C-alpha positions as CSV (number, residue, x, y, z in Angstrom):
1,M,155.7,41.0,46.9
2,G,158.3,42.3,44.4
3,G,160.9,44.9,45.1
4,H,160.3,48.6,44.8
5,S,162.2,51.8,44.1
6,G,162.2,54.7,46.5
7,C,160.8,53.9,50.0
8,G,161.6,50.2,50.7
9,A,159.2,47.6,52.2
10,A,161.3,47.7,55.4
11,D,160.9,51.4,55.7
12,R,157.1,51.2,55.2
13,R,156.9,48.5,57.9
14,L,158.8,50.8,60.2
15,R,156.4,53.5,59.5
16,L,153.4,51.3,60.0
17,S,154.8,50.1,63.3
18,R,154.6,53.7,64.5
19,L,150.9,53.9,64.2
20,P,149.0,55.2,67.2
21,A,148.1,52.6,69.8
22,E,144.5,51.4,69.6
23,D,143.5,53.2,72.7
24,S,145.0,56.5,71.5
25,P,142.6,59.4,70.8
26,V,141.5,59.7,67.2
27,E,139.6,62.6,65.8
28,I,136.4,61.3,64.2
29,P,135.3,63.6,61.4
30,E,131.6,64.5,60.9
31,T,129.4,62.7,58.5
32,R,128.7,64.4,55.2
33,Y,126.4,63.7,52.3
34,A,126.9,63.4,48.6
35,S,124.0,63.5,46.1
36,T,123.9,61.1,43.2
37,A,122.7,61.8,39.7
38,D,119.3,60.2,40.6
39,G,118.9,62.3,43.7
40,V,119.9,59.8,46.4
41,Y,121.9,61.1,49.3
42,I,124.9,59.0,50.3
43,A,126.5,59.4,53.8
44,Y,130.3,59.4,53.9
45,R,133.3,60.3,56.2
46,V,136.9,61.1,55.4
47,F,139.8,60.1,57.8
48,G,143.4,61.2,57.6
49,D,145.3,63.0,54.8
50,G,148.1,62.3,52.5
51,P,148.9,61.5,48.9
52,T,147.0,58.1,48.7
53,D,143.2,57.9,48.8
54,V,141.7,54.6,49.9
55,V,138.0,54.3,49.4
56,F,136.4,51.4,51.3
57,A,133.5,49.8,49.5
58,P,131.5,48.2,52.4
59,P,129.6,44.9,52.3
60,F,125.8,44.8,52.0
61,I,125.2,46.9,55.1
62,S,127.2,49.6,57.0
63,N,126.9,52.7,59.1
64,V,129.6,55.3,58.9
65,D,128.6,56.8,62.3
66,T,128.7,53.5,64.3
67,A,131.2,51.4,62.3
68,W,134.2,52.8,64.3
69,E,132.8,52.5,67.8
70,L,130.5,49.5,67.6
71,G,131.2,47.7,64.3
72,G,134.7,46.6,65.2
73,W,136.2,48.5,62.2
74,A,138.4,50.9,64.2
75,P,141.7,48.9,64.1
76,L,141.5,48.5,60.3
77,F,140.3,52.0,59.6
78,R,142.9,53.5,61.9
79,R,145.7,51.9,59.9
80,L,144.3,52.5,56.4
81,A,144.1,56.1,57.3
82,E,147.8,56.1,57.8
83,L,148.2,55.4,54.1
84,G,146.6,58.7,53.2
85,R,142.9,59.6,53.1
86,L,140.5,56.9,54.0
87,I,137.0,57.5,52.6
88,I,134.1,55.3,53.9
89,F,130.5,55.5,52.8
90,D,127.1,53.8,53.3
91,R,125.6,52.4,50.1
92,R,122.0,53.3,49.3
93,G,119.6,51.3,51.4
94,S,122.0,51.1,54.4
95,G,123.1,53.1,57.4
96,L,122.7,56.8,57.1
97,S,122.2,56.9,53.3
98,D,118.8,57.1,51.7
99,R,116.7,53.9,51.6
100,P,114.7,53.6,48.4
101,D,111.3,52.0,48.7
102,E,111.9,49.5,45.9
103,S,114.5,46.7,46.0
104,S,115.3,47.4,42.3
105,S,116.7,50.7,43.4
106,L,119.4,48.8,45.4
107,A,121.0,47.2,42.3
108,L,124.7,46.9,42.3
109,E,125.1,49.2,39.3
110,L,123.4,52.0,41.3
111,G,126.0,51.5,43.9
112,V,128.5,52.6,41.3
113,S,126.5,55.9,41.1
114,D,126.9,56.1,44.9
115,L,130.6,55.6,44.7
116,R,130.9,58.2,41.9
117,A,129.0,60.8,43.9
118,V,131.3,60.2,47.0
119,L,134.5,60.6,44.8
120,K,133.2,63.8,43.4
121,A,132.2,65.2,46.8
122,T,135.6,64.4,48.3
123,G,137.7,65.4,45.2
124,S,139.2,61.9,45.0
125,E,140.7,61.5,41.5
126,R,142.4,58.1,41.4
127,P,141.9,56.3,44.6
128,V,142.7,52.7,45.6
129,L,139.3,51.0,45.9
130,F,139.1,48.4,48.7
131,G,136.0,46.2,48.7
132,F,134.9,43.6,51.2
133,E,132.6,40.7,50.1
134,E,130.2,41.9,47.4
135,G,131.6,45.4,48.1
136,A,134.5,44.1,46.1
137,M,132.2,43.5,43.1
138,L,130.9,47.1,43.4
139,A,134.5,48.3,43.4
140,A,135.3,46.0,40.4
141,M,132.3,47.3,38.5
142,F,133.4,50.9,39.0
143,A,137.0,50.1,38.1
144,A,135.9,48.3,34.9
145,A,133.8,51.2,33.8
146,N,136.2,54.0,34.9
147,P,139.8,52.7,34.6
148,N,141.2,56.2,34.5
149,R,139.6,57.0,37.8
150,V,141.1,54.2,39.8
151,S,144.8,53.5,40.6
152,A,144.2,50.0,42.0
153,L,141.5,47.6,43.1
154,V,141.9,45.6,46.3
155,M,139.4,42.8,47.1
156,F,139.1,41.1,50.5
157,S,137.1,37.9,50.8
158,A,135.3,38.7,47.6
159,W,132.4,36.8,46.1
160,A,131.1,37.2,42.6
161,K,127.7,35.3,42.5
162,G,124.8,35.4,44.9
163,R,123.3,32.0,44.3
164,R,125.0,28.6,43.9
165,S,125.1,27.0,40.5
166,V,127.0,24.2,38.8
167,D,129.7,26.5,37.6
168,Y,129.8,28.5,40.9
169,P,129.5,26.0,43.7
170,W,130.7,28.3,46.5
171,A,127.6,30.5,46.9
172,W,124.7,29.7,49.3
173,S,122.3,27.1,48.3
174,E,118.5,27.8,48.4
175,E,118.3,26.0,51.7
176,E,121.1,28.1,53.2
177,Q,119.5,31.2,51.9
178,R,116.1,30.2,53.5
179,T,117.9,29.6,56.8
180,W,119.4,33.1,56.7
181,V,116.1,34.7,55.8
182,D,114.3,32.9,58.7
183,A,117.0,34.0,61.1
184,V,116.7,37.7,60.0
185,K,113.0,37.6,60.4
186,R,113.1,36.1,63.9
187,N,116.2,37.6,65.5
188,W,117.8,40.4,63.4
189,G,119.8,42.7,65.6
190,T,119.7,40.6,68.7
191,E,122.7,39.4,70.7
192,D,121.7,35.8,69.9
193,F,121.8,36.6,66.2
194,V,125.3,38.0,66.5
195,R,126.5,35.1,68.6
196,T,125.4,32.8,65.8
197,M,127.0,35.1,63.2
198,F,130.4,34.9,65.0
199,S,130.1,31.2,66.1
200,E,133.1,30.3,63.9
201,V,135.3,33.0,65.5
202,V,137.3,31.9,68.5
203,R,138.9,35.1,69.8
204,P,139.3,36.7,73.2
205,D,138.1,40.1,71.8
206,V,134.7,38.7,70.8
207,D,133.3,38.9,74.3
208,E,129.9,39.9,75.5
209,S,130.6,43.6,75.3
210,F,131.6,43.2,71.7
211,I,128.5,41.0,71.0
212,S,126.3,43.7,72.5
213,G,127.9,46.5,70.6
214,F,127.8,44.7,67.3
215,A,124.1,43.9,67.8
216,R,123.6,47.7,68.1
217,Y,125.8,48.2,65.1
218,I,123.8,46.0,62.7
219,R,120.5,47.5,64.0
220,S,121.9,50.9,63.0
221,C,122.9,49.6,59.6
222,A,119.5,48.2,58.5
223,S,116.1,47.0,59.7
224,P,115.0,43.4,59.0
225,G,112.9,44.6,56.0
226,A,115.9,46.5,54.5
227,V,118.1,43.4,55.0
228,L,115.6,41.2,53.2
229,A,115.3,43.7,50.4
230,L,119.1,43.8,50.0
231,D,119.2,40.0,50.1
232,R,116.7,39.7,47.2
233,M,119.0,41.9,45.2
234,H,122.1,40.0,46.2
235,E,120.6,36.7,45.1
236,Q,120.5,38.0,41.5
237,I,124.1,39.2,41.4
238,D,126.4,37.5,39.0
239,A,129.4,39.8,38.4
240,R,131.6,37.3,36.6
241,S,131.1,38.8,33.2
242,I,132.4,42.2,34.5
243,L,135.7,40.8,36.0
244,P,137.5,40.1,32.7
245,T,137.0,43.8,31.7
246,V,138.8,45.1,34.7
247,S,142.1,46.6,33.5
248,V,143.4,48.3,36.6
249,P,146.0,46.6,38.8
250,T,144.1,44.2,41.2
251,L,145.1,42.6,44.5
252,S,142.8,39.9,45.9
253,L,143.3,39.1,49.6
254,R,141.9,36.4,51.9
255,R,143.0,34.7,55.1
256,V,144.4,31.3,54.4
257,D,142.0,29.5,56.7
258,D,138.9,31.6,56.1
259,P,135.9,29.3,56.9
260,E,133.5,31.3,54.7
261,R,135.4,31.9,51.5
262,S,137.5,29.1,50.1
263,H,140.9,29.2,48.3
264,E,139.2,27.7,45.2
265,E,136.7,30.5,45.1
266,A,139.3,33.2,45.6
267,E,141.5,31.7,42.9
268,Y,138.6,31.4,40.5
269,I,137.6,35.1,41.0
270,A,141.2,36.4,40.7
271,G,141.7,34.2,37.6
272,L,138.8,36.1,35.9
273,I,140.6,39.5,36.2
274,P,143.6,39.9,33.9
275,G,146.8,40.1,35.8
276,A,145.1,40.0,39.3
277,R,147.3,38.8,42.1
278,L,146.0,36.6,44.9
279,V,147.7,36.9,48.3
280,E,146.7,34.7,51.2
281,L,147.3,36.1,54.6
282,H,147.8,34.4,57.9
283,G,144.9,33.5,60.1
284,T,141.4,32.2,60.2
285,D,139.3,35.4,60.2
286,H,136.9,36.1,57.4
287,R,136.3,39.7,58.4
288,P,139.2,42.1,57.8
289,F,138.7,44.0,61.1
290,F,139.7,40.8,63.1
291,G,143.1,39.3,63.1
292,D,146.3,40.9,62.0
293,V,145.1,44.1,60.3
294,D,148.7,45.3,60.0
295,E,149.3,42.5,57.6
296,I,146.4,43.6,55.4
297,V,147.7,47.2,55.3
298,R,151.2,46.2,54.6
299,A,150.0,44.1,51.7
300,I,148.0,47.0,50.3
301,D,150.9,49.4,51.0
302,D,153.4,47.2,49.2
303,F,151.1,46.7,46.2
304,V,150.4,50.4,45.8
305,H,154.1,51.3,46.0
306,E,154.9,48.6,43.4
307,I,152.2,50.1,41.1
308,R,153.6,53.6,41.5
309,S,157.1,52.3,40.7
310,E,155.7,50.7,37.6
311,E,153.8,53.8,36.6
312,A,156.9,55.9,37.0
313,D,158.7,53.5,34.6
314,F,155.8,53.8,32.2
315,D,156.2,57.6,32.3
316,R,159.9,57.5,31.5
317,Y,161.0,57.7,27.9
318,L,163.9,58.7,25.8
319,A,163.7,62.2,24.3
320,S,165.9,64.9,22.9
321,V,165.5,68.1,24.8
322,L,166.2,71.7,23.6
323,F,166.6,74.7,25.8
324,T,166.9,78.2,24.3
325,D,167.5,81.5,26.0
326,I,167.8,85.1,24.7
327,V,171.3,86.5,25.5
328,G,171.3,89.9,27.2
329,S,167.6,90.1,27.5
330,T,167.6,92.4,30.5
331,T,169.8,95.0,28.9
332,R,167.9,94.9,25.6
333,A,164.6,95.3,27.4
334,A,165.9,98.4,29.2
335,E,167.0,99.9,25.9
336,L,163.7,99.3,24.1
337,G,161.2,100.0,26.9
338,D,158.3,97.8,28.0
339,R,156.1,98.2,24.9
340,S,158.8,97.7,22.3
341,W,160.3,94.8,24.3
342,T,156.9,93.1,24.6
343,N,156.4,93.4,20.9
344,L,159.8,91.9,20.2
345,I,159.2,89.0,22.6
346,E,156.0,88.2,20.9
347,R,157.8,88.0,17.5
348,H,160.5,85.9,19.2
349,N,157.9,83.5,20.6
350,A,156.0,83.2,17.3
351,T,159.3,82.5,15.5
352,V,160.4,79.8,17.9
353,R,157.0,78.1,17.8
354,A,156.9,78.1,14.0
355,M,160.3,76.4,14.0
356,L,159.1,73.8,16.6
357,V,156.2,73.0,14.4
358,R,158.4,72.7,11.3
359,Y,160.8,70.3,13.0
360,G,158.3,68.3,15.0
361,G,159.1,69.7,18.4
362,N,156.8,69.6,21.4
363,E,156.8,72.8,23.4
364,I,156.9,71.9,27.1
365,D,157.4,75.3,28.7
366,S,158.2,79.0,27.9
367,A,159.1,81.5,30.5
368,G,159.9,85.1,29.6
369,D,162.7,84.8,27.1
370,G,163.4,81.1,27.0
371,F,161.8,77.8,25.6
372,F,162.0,74.2,26.6
373,A,161.0,71.6,23.9
374,T,161.3,67.9,23.2
375,F,161.9,66.0,20.0
376,D,162.0,62.4,19.0
377,G,165.4,62.7,17.4
378,P,168.6,64.5,18.2
379,A,169.5,65.6,14.6
380,R,166.1,67.2,14.2
381,T,166.6,69.0,17.5
382,V,170.0,70.5,16.5
383,R,168.7,71.6,13.1
384,C,165.7,73.2,14.8
385,A,168.1,75.2,17.1
386,Q,170.1,76.3,14.1
387,Q,167.0,77.5,12.2
388,I,165.7,79.4,15.3
389,M,169.0,81.3,15.5
390,R,168.9,82.2,11.8
391,A,165.3,83.3,11.9
392,L,165.9,85.5,15.0
393,K,169.0,87.2,13.6
394,P,167.0,89.7,11.5
395,L,165.2,90.7,14.7
396,G,168.5,91.6,16.3
397,L,168.2,88.8,18.9
398,Q,170.9,86.3,19.9
399,I,170.1,83.1,21.7
400,R,172.1,80.4,23.4
401,A,170.9,76.8,23.1
402,G,171.6,73.4,24.7
403,V,170.7,70.0,23.4
404,H,170.8,66.6,25.2
405,T,169.3,63.2,24.5
406,G,168.4,61.1,27.6
407,E,165.7,59.7,29.8
408,V,162.9,62.1,30.8
409,Q,160.0,61.4,33.2
410,T,156.5,62.7,33.6
411,T,155.6,63.4,37.2
412,G,152.4,65.1,38.2
413,G,151.8,66.2,34.6
414,K,155.2,67.9,34.4
415,L,158.3,66.7,32.5
416,G,161.4,66.3,34.5
417,G,164.2,63.8,35.2
418,L,168.0,63.9,34.8
419,G,167.8,64.3,31.0
420,V,165.9,67.6,31.5
421,V,168.4,68.8,34.1
422,I,171.4,68.0,31.9
423,G,169.8,69.8,28.9
424,A,169.1,72.9,31.0
425,R,172.7,73.0,32.4
426,I,174.2,72.6,29.0
427,S,172.2,75.5,27.7
428,A,173.3,77.7,30.6
429,L,177.0,77.2,29.6
430,A,176.5,78.2,25.9
431,A,177.7,81.6,24.7
432,A,175.7,84.0,22.4
433,S,174.7,82.4,19.1
434,E,176.2,79.1,20.3
435,I,174.6,75.6,20.4
436,L,176.2,73.2,22.8
437,V,175.4,69.5,22.8
438,S,176.3,66.5,25.0
439,Q,178.5,63.7,23.9
440,T,175.4,61.5,23.6
441,V,173.9,63.8,21.0
442,K,177.2,64.0,19.0
443,D,177.4,60.2,19.0
444,L,173.8,59.6,18.0
445,V,173.8,62.0,15.0
446,A,176.9,60.5,13.3
447,G,176.4,60.5,9.6
448,S,173.8,63.2,9.7
449,G,176.0,65.8,8.1
450,L,176.1,67.9,11.3
451,A,179.6,69.1,12.3
452,F,180.9,69.7,15.9
453,E,184.0,70.9,17.6
454,D,185.2,70.0,21.1
455,A,184.0,72.5,23.8
456,G,185.9,70.7,26.6
457,E,184.8,69.0,29.8
458,H,182.5,70.7,32.2
459,E,180.8,70.2,35.5
460,L,177.1,70.5,35.3
461,K,175.5,71.7,38.6
462,G,173.6,68.9,40.3
463,V,174.7,66.3,37.8
464,P,177.3,63.6,38.7
465,D,180.7,63.4,36.9
466,R,182.2,65.7,34.3
467,W,180.6,66.1,30.9
468,R,182.3,66.6,27.6
469,L,180.4,69.0,25.4
470,Y,180.5,69.9,21.8
471,R,179.8,73.1,19.8
472,V,177.7,72.9,16.7
473,V,179.6,74.3,13.7
474,G,177.9,75.9,10.7
């Protein structure tokens, strides 16, 4: 993984190493229901809190009540919840969610409606979607249709097509599908079924107690008839046409020696998504709740931090900032009284806004007797400040102004960054009817006809070094 700004990968690994032990008590939240647009009720649970939402899109069956205790998901869910809020849900037709009578009601696109309802119910605005097996295709379909609602897509052991074909040789053949259907009809939910299911897993934690618990888990997820209905839908899935339209950052994960999903299939699927990254983790386990779950969470954590660093870069840009402030506003307000002062402030605000429009400024904030605005050029910013002063003179108002050109950053919908801080500090140093600018502004407007005189070097509170400022003349 690449480098990141802010919290480093080593720091995140330290944090992840401090997760609670697997036998430590964990508060399990109650199951809630979200209603979809077509009236289907979807069961969900929310674990943890924090700035990052991770929504787990399950494979074809799940049960939010028993997944933690019986389904083996506790180690992974516990660690994902350390990243922020973990949201899990049962898709329609499975677990505690409604089970429509017709298999056509189980279509993958309706699963998108399920996911949308859960996001609305939990107030999740731009989560990381983490999908396992065809749950990854559900997450990909949602991300493709709603790129502004998803911060990242993570796929684990994904598959994109339900039936083998010449151009997709990794899916089950008709014979393999018949074998599965026969096994479901004969033995679904039995311990023998689970032993066969995990026959390729050689792990000390897959003992008889796990086998028994997992058998109970899959029985709680779906009946044999429900499984067969879901299978009929899965056979028809071919999500390959969706994947090239996914525009959100995408991470595809698999274990390097996964016996069920090959490197070639993972590489093919990742190759269909523009810019997707394929990362192969250590181990032989197909299911993410087996093996080194910390490695999975670290990969996701690193990926999300990298995205956030990139997004922060996207939200940085060069701007000329203008700060203005009425000089002696408190004294003047006391002299005029509340009503007259309010009327004068309204005329002041209207005048400043008119000048901002004339000179192409963008009002960012106004508080009481001051304005903060940005422009795409420093000369225009200085001239706007000059015109504001001239226009306010007949009103008997004097202002001070500061101008700087530098990098600004949008964070949480608010404009900030060092460039903004410098502009505000320069404005605070200006005297009545004075416009102070930074050395950067003076250098950039050379040849514009604007004149300056040296105002000396100054310390700007909270800003490194000393700054030479200039006074606008004329």
